[in-house]
N, C-alpha and C positions, 0 to 999 in steps of 0.2 A: 435869824441872820445867817446867811450862808458863810461857811468856812472858806476864806480866800487864801489859805496857806497854799503854797505851791504844790505840796504833796497831795492835798485834798483836791485841788483843781486838776492835777495830772491824773489822779486815780479816777475821778468822776467823769472826765471829759475826753480822755485819751481815745477811747473807742469811737466816740462820735466824730472827733476830728479825723481820725484815721479813715473811717468809712467815707467821710466827706471828700477827703483828698483822693481816696481810691476811686470814688465815683468820677472825679475830675480826670484822673490820669489813667484809669483802668490798668494800673500797674502796682502790684503789691509792694515791690521793693522800693519803688519811687515814693509811694504813699508813706511807707515807713520812714524814709529819709526826710521827706517834707514835714511829716508830723513831728519828728524829733526836733527838727529845726524850728518848727512853729512853737513848740513848748520852750525851747531855749530862748527864743525871742520874747515869748510871753513872760518867762521868768525875769528877764531884764526889765520888762515894762509893767509887771503886775502892780507895782505901786502907783502907776499912772492910770490904771483902770478906774474909770469914773463911776461905773455902775449904772449908766443911763441906758444900757441895753443888757440883754441876757449875756452872761459871760461866754456861753456857747457860741453866740453870734460873733462876739469879739474874737474868740479863738479861730473860728472858721474864716473870718475876714483876714486874719493874720496868715492862716493856712493858704487861702486863695492867693493872696499877694506873694507869698513865698513860692507857691507852685508856679505862678506866672513868671516870676523873676527867674526861677530855675529854667523854665522853658526858653526864656529869652537868652539866657546864658548858653544854652545848647543850640540856639538859633533855630528853634522849631516852635511850633505852636501847639496849643492844647488840642487834642483830637476832638472833633465834633461828632457826636453820635449821628449815625446815618440811619435812615429808615431801612427796613428789610428790602423794600423795593429798590432803594438806591444801591444796596449791596449787590443785587443781581444785575443791575443796569450799569454798564461801564460807559460813561459819557465820553471819555477819551476815545474809546473804540468807535463810538458812533460818529465822532467828529472826523475820524480818519476815513470813514466810508463816505463817498461823494454824495450819494442820494440822501443818506441820513443827515449829513452835514448841511445840505441845502435845506432840508426840512427844519433843522434846528435854527439855521439862519433866518428862515422865513418867520418862524415862531418868535425868535429873538427880536426881529425887526418890529413885530407887533406888540411885544411885551411892554408893560408900563414902566416908567421910570420910578425909582432909581435902579430897579432890578436889571434892566437892560444894560445900563452903563456900567454898573458894578461888575456884572458877569463878564462883559466885554473887556473891561480893564484887567480883570483877574486872569481870564483865560487867554485872550488874544494879545493883550498888552503885557501880560506876565508881571503885573505890578504886585508888590506885596500889600497885605491888608493895611499896613501903616500908611503907605502912600495913598491908597484909595481913600482911607479915612481923612487924610489931610486934604485931599482934593474936595471932599464934600464938607469939610469942617465938622466932622463927626468923630466918634471914638472908633478904635480898632475893632472893638466888639460889634459895633453897628455894622462895619464893613463885612465882618465874618458872617453875621446873621443874614444880612441882605444878600450876600453871595449864595449862602446855603439855601435861602428861600427861592432865589432865582433858579438855582440848579434843580431844586425839587419841582418847580413849575415846569421846567423843560423835561425832566424825567416823566412827570405825569402826562405831559403832552405826547411824548414819544411812546409811552406804553399804551396810551389810549387810542392811538391812530391805527 
């Protein structure tokens, strides 16, 4: 039987939770802060841990929710990892160039749904992910991922021509 005292849980899982939050945030200081808050919340709820999942999973779920709550308070979103090609390719710069913008619009016109609409709502309509998600009846994460995939498709098209 696993020792579920707070000291044992903290000692055994602190590093795992910290590394998880650091992977989400890519910021050591923020990861430390969120990890500390995670264990504070876990301490208050440790008696309600049912044991139906690995305690590490339970802690990481608390950490993820804490991180996203922190991001919402700062009115910003979790950074989404970009591909190396996306870092070298500035879509904003391409949209300001007339010829490139026309090529992007042509590709966008032929792009399948929902990528076309999500990308257009985000870039041209300047809607936040939450509103895009509400329009589709989906989650905010779905809107982020769909936008990111659409952007990657456009980048691949522009680099391949």
